[in-house]
C-alpha positions in Angstrom: -13.2 -5.3 43.4 -12.0 -6.9 47.1 -15.5 -9.1 47.8 -14.7 -10.7 44.1 -10.7 -11.6 44.9 -12.0 -13.1 48.0 -14.4 -15.4 46.9 -12.8 -16.5 43.8 -9.5 -17.2 46.5 -11.5 -19.4 48.3 -12.9 -20.9 44.6 -9.7 -22.7 44.7 -9.7 -25.9 46.1 -8.4 -26.4 49.6 -5.3 -28.8 48.9 -4.2 -26.4 46.1 -4.9 -23.1 47.6 -3.2 -24.1 50.7 0.3 -25.0 49.1 0.8 -22.7 46.1 -0.1 -19.4 49.3 2.4 -20.9 51.1 5.1 -20.9 48.2 4.1 -17.4 47.8 4.1 -16.4 51.4 7.5 -18.0 51.8 9.1 -16.2 48.4 8.0 -13.2 49.8 9.2 -13.1 53.6 12.4 -13.8 51.6 12.3 -11.3 48.9 11.1 -8.9 52.2 14.8 -10.0 54.2 12.4 -11.6 57.2 14.3 -14.7 56.2 16.9 -16.4 54.2 16.9 -19.2 51.6 19.3 -20.6 54.3 16.4 -21.2 57.0 15.3 -22.9 54.6 17.0 -25.7 52.6 17.3 -29.6 52.9 20.0 -29.8 55.3 19.6 -33.0 57.5 22.6 -32.8 59.3 21.0 -29.4 61.1 17.8 -31.4 61.3 18.4 -34.0 63.6 21.4 -32.5 64.8 19.7 -29.0 65.9 16.1 -30.6 65.2 15.9 -27.9 62.6 12.7 -30.0 61.3 10.2 -27.3 60.1 13.4 -27.8 57.2 11.4 -31.4 55.6 8.5 -28.8 54.5 10.1 -25.6 54.3 12.7 -27.1 51.2 9.4 -27.3 49.2 8.1 -24.0 49.3 10.8 -22.2 48.4 10.8 -21.9 44.6 14.4 -19.6 44.3 14.0 -15.7 44.0 10.7 -13.7 42.1 11.5 -14.3 38.4 10.8 -16.2 35.4 11.5 -19.3 36.8 9.8 -18.9 40.5 6.6 -17.0 37.7 6.9 -20.5 35.4 6.6 -22.9 38.5 4.6 -21.2 40.1 2.4 -21.5 37.4 3.3 -25.2 36.7 2.2 -25.5 40.1 -1.4 -24.2 41.4 -2.6 -25.5 37.4 -2.0 -29.1 37.6 -2.6 -28.9 41.0 -5.3 -28.3 40.7 -6.6 -29.5 37.5 -5.5 -33.4 40.4 -7.6 -32.4 43.3 -10.4 -31.4 40.8 -10.2 -34.0 38.8 -9.0 -37.4 39.6 -8.6 -37.0 43.2 -12.2 -35.7 43.6 -13.9 -35.6 46.4 -10.7 -37.7 47.3 -9.2 -35.3 49.4 -7.7 -37.1 52.7 -6.6 -40.0 49.1 -5.1 -36.5 47.4 -3.2 -35.4 51.1 -1.8 -39.1 51.1 -0.6 -38.3 47.5 1.7 -35.2 49.0 2.5 -36.8 52.3 4.1 -40.3 50.1 6.1 -38.1 47.4 7.5 -35.4 49.6 8.9 -38.6 52.4 10.6 -40.2 48.6 11.9 -37.1 47.5 13.3 -36.7 50.9 14.7 -39.6 50.6 16.3 -39.5 47.4 17.2 -35.8 48.3 19.7 -37.6 51.0 21.6 -39.4 48.5 21.4 -36.5 45.8 22.5 -33.3 47.7 19.6 -31.6 47.1 18.9 -29.1 48.8 15.2 -28.2 47.2 12.6 -30.3 46.3 9.6 -27.8 45.2 10.1 -27.9 41.5 10.4 -31.9 41.8 7.3 -31.8 43.6 5.9 -29.5 40.8 6.9 -32.3 38.2 5.3 -35.1 40.4 2.3 -33.3 40.0 2.3 -33.0 36.4 3.4 -36.4 35.2 0.4 -37.5 37.4 -1.7 -36.0 36.0 -0.7 -36.5 32.6 -0.6 -40.3 32.9 -3.5 -40.3 33.5 -4.6 -38.2 31.3 -3.2 -39.3 27.8 -4.8 -38.2 25.0 -5.0 -34.7 26.0 -3.0 -32.3 23.2 -0.7 -30.2 24.8 0.6 -27.4 23.1 4.5 -25.9 23.5 4.4 -22.2 23.1 3.1 -22.4 20.3 5.9 -24.5 19.1 5.7 -28.2 20.1 2.3 -30.5 19.7 2.3 -33.9 22.0 0.3 -35.5 23.9 -0.5 -34.3 28.2 2.2 -38.1 28.5 5.4 -36.4 27.0 4.7 -33.1 29.2 7.2 -34.3 32.0 9.6 -34.6 29.3 9.4 -31.5 27.7 9.2 -29.8 30.3 12.8 -32.0 31.6 14.0 -30.4 28.0 13.3 -27.5 28.5 14.8 -26.9 31.8 18.0 -28.1 29.7 17.4 -25.9 27.7 17.4 -23.2 30.2 20.9 -24.6 31.4 18.9 -25.8 34.6 20.2 -29.1 36.1 18.2 -31.7 35.2 18.3 -33.6 38.3 15.3 -32.4 40.2 13.1 -33.2 37.3 14.2 -36.1 37.0 13.5 -36.9 40.8 10.0 -35.5 40.2 9.0 -37.5 37.4 11.1 -40.6 38.9 8.7 -40.4 42.1 5.5 -39.4 40.0 5.7 -42.8 38.8 6.3 -45.1 41.2 2.8 -43.2 42.9 1.4 -43.9 39.3 3.0 -47.8 38.8 1.4 -48.4 42.5 -2.0 -46.2 42.5 -3.2 -47.1 39.0 -1.4 -49.9 37.4 -0.1 -52.6 40.7 -4.0 -52.9 41.8 -5.0 -53.6 37.9 -2.5 -56.2 37.2 -2.9 -60.2 37.9 -2.3 -60.8 41.1 -2.1 -57.2 41.8 -3.2 -55.4 45.3 -4.0 -51.8 46.3 -1.1 -50.9 48.0 -1.1 -47.2 49.0 -4.2 -47.9 51.2 -5.0 -44.0 52.7 -4.9 -44.2 56.7 -7.9 -43.5 58.3 -7.2 -40.2 60.3 -6.0 -38.7 57.2 -10.5 -39.2 55.8 -11.1 -38.2 58.7 -9.2 -35.3 59.6 -9.9 -34.2 55.5 -12.7 -35.7 53.7 -16.6 -33.9 54.5 -18.7 -36.6 55.3 -20.8 -38.1 52.7 -24.5 -38.3 52.9 -25.9 -41.6 54.1 -27.7 -42.9 50.8 -30.7 -44.5 52.8 -32.1 -41.6 54.2 -35.0 -40.6 53.0 -36.5 -37.0 52.7 -39.6 -37.3 54.7 -42.9 -36.3 51.4 -45.0 -33.1 51.1 -48.7 -32.7 51.0 -50.1 -30.6 47.8 -49.3 -27.3 50.4 -45.4 -27.9 50.7 -45.3 -28.6 54.0 -43.6 -31.1 55.2 -45.5 -33.9 57.3 -42.9 -32.8 60.3 -44.4 -29.4 60.1 -42.0 -27.7 58.8 -41.1 -25.5 55.4 -39.8 -27.3 52.7 -36.2 -27.4 51.8 -35.5 -23.9 49.8 -32.0 -24.8 48.6 -31.1 -25.1 45.0 -29.1 -28.6 43.9 -28.1 -28.1 41.8 -10.1 -31.3 26.0 -9.4 -30.8 23.7 -5.9 -29.1 22.7 -4.5 -26.9 26.3 -1.9 -23.9 25.7 0.3 -24.8 28.2 0.5 -20.5 29.1 -2.9 -21.0 30.6 -4.9 -21.0 28.2 -6.8 -24.0 27.4 -8.6 -24.0 22.9 
């Protein structure tokens, strides 16, 4: 049982696994009173004057105490972060990490003027927005009550937050940053006279991308006995959407 759980956990893409784990562990630490939210929230004055630079990261990791809101955010964060990493960012881990950095920096700059304390929900909405724009023809179903196409999903979530009595400023921030990234990455480079502005730094590719196989590599031929010409045995390693339900099931 433990091995099965471990295997399932390790099959989660690396960036999604790291971020969701950090969020869960941060919430658990608060629940167990090892730390308090006051040590985590975004405070420019404490960052600049007290050098509490960890707040630049921890404000993206705390989604509130255990409860419906936390579970709701975790489900959406895990689901759409993973679908992005396994979809349009498949094999492009460096580009995915760079999107995280770009979104985080932009939200932090906006947070300076909007007096926001925690930006994790905005970051989740950004991921949802980018996924929805890259999958415009996917049909969605919101708790069996509302059917719509994927690009409307961020707005539906914002409306849901409004119904729950929450401020929509954080949702609007996530949508705005998501749109800026989508425009710069997917729209502007394809316009007449446009060009790619978000070039992933080479150091990111060195750190996060797996080395690719040489396309010019040709394996040594094998004779009928199955022994390669270098005298070693052959390599026996094998090589080997329609509607979606927002409750976690795909139809």
